C-alpha positions in Angstrom: -51.4 14.3 4.3 -49.3 17.4 4.9 -52.3 19.8 4.5 -54.2 17.7 7.1 -51.3 17.5 9.6 -52.6 16.5 13.0 -56.2 16.4 12.0 -56.4 12.6 11.5 -54.4 9.5 11.8 -54.3 6.5 9.6 -53.5 2.8 9.7 -52.8 0.3 6.9 -53.2 -3.3 7.9 -52.3 -6.1 5.6 -53.1 -9.6 6.8 -50.2 -12.1 6.7 -52.2 -14.3 4.3 -52.1 -11.7 1.6 -49.5 -12.2 -1.0 -48.2 -8.7 -1.8 -47.5 -9.8 -5.4 -51.2 -10.3 -6.1 -52.7 -7.6 -8.4 -55.8 -5.5 -7.7 -57.4 -3.0 -10.1 -55.5 0.2 -10.7 -56.3 3.1 -8.4 -58.7 1.1 -6.2 -57.3 2.0 -2.9 -56.2 5.5 -3.9 -59.6 6.5 -5.2 -61.5 5.4 -2.0 -58.8 6.9 0.3 -58.9 10.2 -1.5 -62.7 10.2 -1.2 -62.5 9.5 2.6 -60.0 12.3 3.1 -61.6 14.9 0.8 -65.3 14.3 1.6 -65.3 12.7 5.1 -62.3 13.8 7.1 -61.4 17.2 5.8 -64.1 18.9 8.0 -62.7 17.4 11.2 -60.3 19.6 13.2 -59.0 16.6 15.1 -59.7 13.0 16.0 -60.1 11.7 12.5 -59.3 8.1 11.7 -58.7 6.4 8.3 -58.1 2.6 8.1 -57.2 0.5 5.2 -57.4 -3.2 5.8 -56.5 -5.8 3.3 -57.1 -9.5 4.0 -57.7 -12.8 2.3 -61.1 -14.4 2.6 -61.1 -17.8 0.9 -60.0 -16.9 -2.7 -60.8 -13.2 -2.5 -58.7 -10.2 -1.6 -60.9 -8.0 0.6 -60.1 -4.4 0.9 -61.8 -2.1 3.4 -61.4 1.6 3.6 -63.1 3.0 6.7 -63.2 6.6 8.0 -64.9 8.3 10.9 -65.7 11.4 8.9 -69.0 13.2 8.2 -70.6 10.4 6.3 -72.0 10.7 2.8 -75.4 12.3 3.7 -73.8 15.0 5.9 -71.2 15.7 3.3 -73.9 16.1 0.6 -75.9 18.5 3.0 -72.8 20.7 3.4 -72.4 20.9 -0.4 -69.5 18.5 -1.0 -67.5 19.4 -4.1 -67.7 15.8 -5.2 -68.4 15.2 -8.9 -68.8 11.4 -8.4 -66.4 10.9 -11.3 -64.0 8.7 -9.3 -66.7 6.4 -8.1 -68.2 6.3 -11.6 -64.9 5.4 -13.2 -64.3 2.6 -10.7 -67.8 1.2 -11.4 -67.1 1.3 -15.1 -63.7 -0.3 -14.6 -65.0 -3.1 -12.4 -67.9 -3.7 -14.9 -65.5 -4.0 -17.8 -63.3 -6.5 -15.8 -66.4 -8.4 -14.7 -67.5 -8.8 -18.3 -64.4 -11.0 -19.0 -64.2 -12.9 -15.7 -66.5 -15.6 -14.3 -65.8 -14.6 -10.7 -66.7 -10.9 -10.2 -65.3 -7.9 -8.4 -67.8 -6.7 -5.9 -68.0 -3.4 -4.0 -70.2 -1.9 -1.5 -70.3 1.4 0.3 -71.8 1.5 3.8 -72.7 4.5 5.8 -71.7 4.1 9.4 -73.8 5.5 12.4 -73.3 6.0 16.1 -75.9 4.3 18.4 -77.8 7.6 18.6 -78.3 7.6 14.8 -75.8 10.4 14.0 -73.4 9.7 11.0 -70.1 8.1 12.1 -68.3 7.8 8.7 -68.1 5.5 5.7 -66.8 2.1 4.9 -66.0 0.9 1.4 -65.5 -2.8 0.8 -64.0 -4.1 -2.4 -63.7 -7.8 -3.0 -61.3 -8.9 -5.8 -60.9 -12.5 -6.8 -57.3 -13.7 -6.4 -57.4 -15.3 -9.9 -58.9 -12.4 -11.8 -57.8 -12.0 -15.4 -56.6 -8.5 -16.2 -55.6 -9.3 -19.8 -58.9 -8.3 -21.6 -57.1 -7.2 -24.8 -57.4 -10.7 -26.2 -61.2 -10.4 -25.9 -61.6 -7.0 -27.4 
């Protein structure tokens, strides 16, 4: 955050219903926050906003990472330096965990738009079952 000092603000909101001892897949939040900063917010000189919200919805931990950056299409137009490796790794990781669990991790990436149709940022939503089994070693 030091190299972006003053260019954006952030908020991390954890719903009181979330038990902070619950586990989520490694690097989930870090990967999506890094993408938001490096590909969405880095072009903004000021007024950037990054929000991480974690809440419980029934038996699912819902994590949303939202930014008001360029949006994916505009970042791609500008020649974003993204390799897609982080997203690819998360997809593989979630797929592996889903193979050994009946209730699946779900993720979606949503492009946000202003009412006039201009890009307004990106929202990533990851849903992780509270009771997910991370001990896949016994299956392999």
